[in-house]
C-alpha positions in Angstrom: 98.8 42.5 -136.7 95.1 43.1 -136.8 93.4 41.6 -139.8 90.8 43.7 -141.7 89.8 44.6 -145.2 91.1 48.1 -145.3 93.9 49.0 -147.8 97.0 50.7 -146.8 95.7 53.9 -148.3 92.5 53.7 -146.3 94.5 52.9 -143.1 96.7 56.0 -143.6 93.9 58.3 -144.7 91.7 57.4 -141.7 94.3 57.2 -138.9 94.0 59.8 -136.2 97.0 62.0 -135.6 99.4 60.3 -133.2 103.0 60.1 -132.1 103.7 58.3 -135.3 102.8 61.4 -137.3 104.7 63.8 -135.0 107.9 61.7 -135.2 107.6 61.7 -139.0 106.9 65.4 -139.1 110.0 66.2 -136.9 112.2 64.0 -139.0 111.1 65.5 -142.3 111.0 69.0 -140.8 114.6 68.9 -139.7 115.5 69.0 -143.4 113.5 72.2 -143.9 115.2 73.6 -140.8 118.6 73.0 -142.3 117.5 74.3 -145.7 116.4 77.7 -144.2 119.5 78.0 -142.0 122.0 77.2 -144.8 120.3 79.4 -147.3 120.0 82.4 -144.9 123.4 82.2 -143.2 125.4 82.9 -146.4 124.0 86.5 -146.3 125.5 87.0 -142.8 128.7 85.3 -143.9 129.0 87.7 -146.8 129.2 90.6 -144.4 132.6 89.3 -143.4 133.7 87.6 -146.7 133.2 90.7 -148.8 136.1 92.8 -147.2 138.2 89.7 -146.5 138.2 88.3 -150.0 137.5 91.7 -151.7 134.5 90.2 -153.4 132.9 92.0 -156.3 129.1 92.6 -156.6 129.0 89.8 -159.2 130.7 87.3 -156.9 128.4 88.2 -154.1 125.4 87.6 -156.4 126.9 84.2 -157.4 127.4 83.0 -153.9 123.9 84.0 -153.0 122.2 82.6 -156.0 124.4 79.6 -156.9 122.9 77.4 -154.2 119.4 78.3 -155.5 120.3 77.2 -159.1 121.8 74.0 -157.6 118.6 73.5 -155.6 116.6 73.7 -158.8 118.7 71.0 -160.4 118.7 68.9 -157.2 114.9 68.9 -157.0 114.6 67.8 -160.6 117.2 65.1 -160.4 116.8 63.7 -156.9 113.0 64.1 -157.0 112.8 61.9 -160.1 115.3 59.4 -158.7 113.1 59.1 -155.6 110.3 57.7 -157.9 112.7 55.3 -159.5 114.7 53.9 -156.5 112.7 54.9 -153.5 112.1 57.7 -151.0 114.3 56.4 -148.2 117.5 56.0 -150.3 117.3 59.5 -151.7 116.3 60.9 -148.3 119.6 59.7 -146.9 121.6 60.8 -149.9 120.4 64.4 -149.9 121.0 64.7 -146.2 124.6 63.5 -146.7 125.1 66.1 -149.5 123.8 68.9 -147.2 126.2 67.8 -144.4 129.2 67.5 -146.7 128.5 70.7 -148.5 128.0 72.8 -145.3 131.1 71.3 -143.7 133.2 71.9 -146.8 132.1 75.5 -147.0 133.6 76.2 -143.6 137.0 75.2 -144.9 136.8 76.9 -148.3 140.1 78.5 -149.1 138.8 81.0 -151.7 135.8 82.2 -153.7 135.9 79.5 -156.3 135.9 76.6 -153.9 133.2 78.2 -151.7 131.0 78.5 -154.8 131.6 74.8 -155.6 130.8 73.8 -152.1 127.7 76.0 -152.0 126.6 74.3 -155.2 126.9 70.8 -153.6 125.0 72.1 -150.5 122.3 73.6 -152.7 121.9 70.4 -154.7 121.2 68.5 -151.5 118.8 71.2 -150.4 116.9 70.9 -153.7 116.6 67.2 -153.2 115.3 67.7 -149.7 112.4 69.9 -150.6 110.4 67.3 -152.6 111.5 64.5 -150.3 110.5 66.0 -146.9 107.2 67.4 -148.2 106.2 64.3 -150.2 107.1 61.8 -147.5 105.1 63.7 -144.9 102.1 63.9 -147.4 102.3 60.2 -147.9 102.4 59.4 -144.2 99.6 61.9 -143.3 95.9 61.1 -142.9 93.4 62.8 -145.2 91.8 65.2 -142.6 94.9 66.8 -141.2 97.2 66.4 -144.3 97.5 70.2 -144.8 98.4 70.9 -141.2 100.9 68.1 -141.0 102.7 69.1 -144.2 102.6 72.7 -143.0 104.2 71.6 -139.8 107.1 70.3 -141.8 107.4 73.6 -143.7 107.0 75.4 -140.3 110.5 74.1 -139.3 111.8 76.4 -142.0 110.6 79.3 -139.7 112.7 77.9 -136.9 115.7 77.7 -139.2 115.3 81.3 -140.1 115.2 82.4 -136.5 118.2 80.2 -135.6 120.4 81.9 -138.2 120.5 85.4 -136.7 120.7 83.8 -133.2 124.0 82.1 -134.3 125.2 85.2 -135.9 124.5 87.4 -132.8 126.2 84.8 -130.5 129.4 84.6 -132.6 129.6 88.4 -133.0 129.1 89.0 -129.3 131.8 86.4 -128.5 134.3 88.8 -130.2 135.8 86.1 -132.4 138.1 86.8 -135.4 136.1 87.6 -138.5 137.6 84.7 -140.5 136.5 82.3 -137.7 133.0 83.8 -137.5 131.9 83.2 -141.1 133.5 79.7 -141.1 131.6 78.6 -137.9 128.4 80.1 -139.4 128.6 78.0 -142.5 130.0 74.9 -140.8 127.2 74.7 -138.2 124.8 74.0 -141.1 126.3 70.4 -141.2 125.0 69.5 -137.7 121.2 69.2 -138.3 121.6 67.0 -141.5 124.1 64.7 -139.6 121.5 64.2 -136.9 118.8 63.7 -139.4 120.7 60.9 -141.1 120.1 58.7 -138.1 116.5 59.7 -137.7 115.8 59.0 -141.3 117.4 55.6 -141.2 114.9 54.6 -138.6 112.0 55.5 -140.9 110.6 52.9 -143.2 110.1 53.4 -146.9 106.9 55.4 -147.7 104.0 52.8 -147.4 102.1 54.5 -150.3 105.2 54.3 -152.6 106.1 50.8 -151.6 102.5 49.5 -152.2 101.5 51.5 -155.3 104.9 51.8 -157.1 106.6 48.6 -156.0 103.5 46.5 -155.5 104.7 45.3 -152.1 101.5 45.8 -150.2 102.1 43.2 -147.4 105.7 44.5 -146.7 104.4 48.1 -146.7 101.7 47.1 -144.1 104.3 45.4 -141.9 106.6 48.4 -142.0 103.8 50.8 -141.3 102.6 48.8 -138.3 106.1 48.5 -136.9 107.0 52.1 -137.3 103.7 53.3 -135.8 104.0 50.9 -132.9 100.7 49.2 -134.0 98.8 52.5 -134.2 98.2 52.1 -137.9 97.6 48.6 -139.2 96.3 47.1 -142.4 96.7 43.8 -144.3 97.0 45.7 -147.5 95.2 42.8 -149.2 92.5 45.0 -150.9 95.1 47.3 -152.6 95.8 46.8 -156.3 98.7 48.9 -157.7 97.6 51.3 -160.5 100.4 52.9 -162.4 100.4 55.9 -164.7 103.3 57.4 -166.6 104.2 61.1 -166.1 103.4 61.8 -169.7 99.9 60.3 -169.4 99.3 62.2 -166.2 100.3 65.5 -167.7 98.3 64.6 -170.8 95.1 65.2 -168.8 94.2 68.9 -169.0 93.0 69.1 -165.4 96.2 67.6 -164.1 98.3 69.9 -166.3 96.5 73.0 -165.0 96.9 71.8 -161.4 100.6 71.4 -161.9 100.9 74.8 -163.6 98.9 76.5 -160.9 100.7 75.0 -157.9 104.2 75.2 -159.5 103.5 78.8 -160.7 102.4 79.9 -157.2 105.6 78.2 -155.8 107.7 80.1 -158.3 106.2 83.4 -157.4 106.5 82.7 -153.7 110.2 81.7 -154.1 110.9 84.9 -156.1 109.8 87.0 -153.1 110.9 84.7 -150.3 114.5 83.6 -151.2 115.5 86.9 -152.9 114.7 88.7 -149.6 115.8 86.1 -147.1 119.3 85.4 -148.6 119.8 89.2 -149.2 118.5 90.4 -145.8 121.9 91.5 -144.5 122.7 93.3 -147.7 119.2 94.9 -147.8 119.6 96.1 -144.2 123.1 97.4 -145.1 121.6 99.5 -147.9 118.8 100.7 -145.6 121.2 101.6 -142.7 124.8 101.8 -144.1 126.2 102.7 -140.7 124.6 99.9 -138.7 126.9 97.3 -137.2 126.7 93.6 -138.1 125.3 92.9 -134.7 122.5 95.5 -135.2 121.8 94.1 -138.7 121.5 90.5 -137.3 119.2 91.7 -134.5 116.9 93.4 -137.0 116.9 90.2 -139.1 116.0 88.2 -135.9 113.2 90.6 -135.2 111.7 90.2 -138.6 111.8 86.4 -138.5 110.8 85.9 -134.8 108.0 88.5 -134.8 106.5 87.9 -138.2 107.8 84.8 -140.0 107.6 82.2 -137.2 104.1 83.2 -136.1 103.0 83.2 -139.8 104.1 79.6 -140.1 102.3 78.7 -136.8 99.1 80.4 -138.1 99.3 78.3 -141.3 99.7 75.1 -139.3 96.7 75.8 -137.1 94.4 77.4 -139.7 95.1 75.7 -143.0 92.7 72.9 -142.7 90.0 75.2 -141.1 89.9 78.0 -143.6 90.9 76.1 -146.7 94.2 75.7 -148.6 93.4 78.0 -151.5 91.9 80.8 -149.3 95.0 80.8 -147.1 97.2 81.0 -150.1 95.2 83.9 -151.5 95.5 85.7 -148.1 99.2 85.2 -148.1 99.8 86.5 -151.6 97.5 89.5 -150.9 99.5 90.5 -147.8 102.8 90.2 -149.7 101.4 92.3 -152.6 100.3 95.1 -150.2 103.6 94.9 -148.3 105.8 95.1 -151.4 103.6 97.7 -152.9 104.0 100.0 -149.8 107.8 99.5 -149.9 107.9 100.5 -153.5 105.4 103.4 -153.5 105.3 104.9 -150.0 107.7 107.9 -149.7 110.7 107.4 -147.5 109.8 103.7 -146.8 113.3 102.6 -147.9 115.0 105.2 -145.7 113.3 104.8 -142.4 114.3 101.6 -140.6 111.3 101.0 -138.4 108.5 101.4 -141.1 110.6 99.3 -143.5 111.1 96.5 -141.1 
């Protein structure tokens, strides 16, 4: 291992983008792919579950939102545990929860058990959000950190596209309705099972290992081995500096930063998840006589024509036009779009303008 005076942080911040970063991005991004698929697909499954189990409006709402409540709790719990016992351990745990939850949903005998299994799935999804994003941020260099983290989030767009593709394939196959929704939900177990192996090959976050655990030399060895020698450092110049969460939030600037970023995330989720999970129901209200296949095709069109390119644009442009400016553009476009839906006459009755 090359000997120099750079710290691990300097080595990571200054390293050019390489296969090491792409491998980490794909591994972390597979979690977001699974999150998007598992959260969206319940909307398609409910098209078949509602008449089969005679679900009420309240039960449909619980199945759609229960996993989101669980995700909130999972993010708080598993995110904190990742600081206490390590990123890698929690990374494997939440992937296992997602696989178990998705597979169990496919065999749910009734509404109550499906709600329980969706809660387990959601808890794992909640844990994956901070883990995938944080781990990629901690592996990234300083210059392309925005694009690399955005690449992880971009896998969410692929998950959104994959959901309607699965639905269209199963509907076109002419399978029994009870089989269709079970396969839809069960397929969500495959990506996290594959990710379990990929994540086992990743070392603990070098930044976490050096700064929190004080194991600079071990972190440097892990980093050099995982990057095939592309990123090397002795770590000898690094001295861990710890700060409690209370002390961090006691600084007014830090508190405002947390409130600003978390507040923006809250507002985005309000618009994003409410629409994504309820897409089949929204399309059903817009076009009551449309077949499930047509509804899935419309959902695929929305995600493939608009959402996926939006993620790609974010990946390519984020570090060029600035993070805050890109966020302001995104919120402005959402505000105009929702405003037109709410105010334009006939917008919620004509399919093409609405889509």
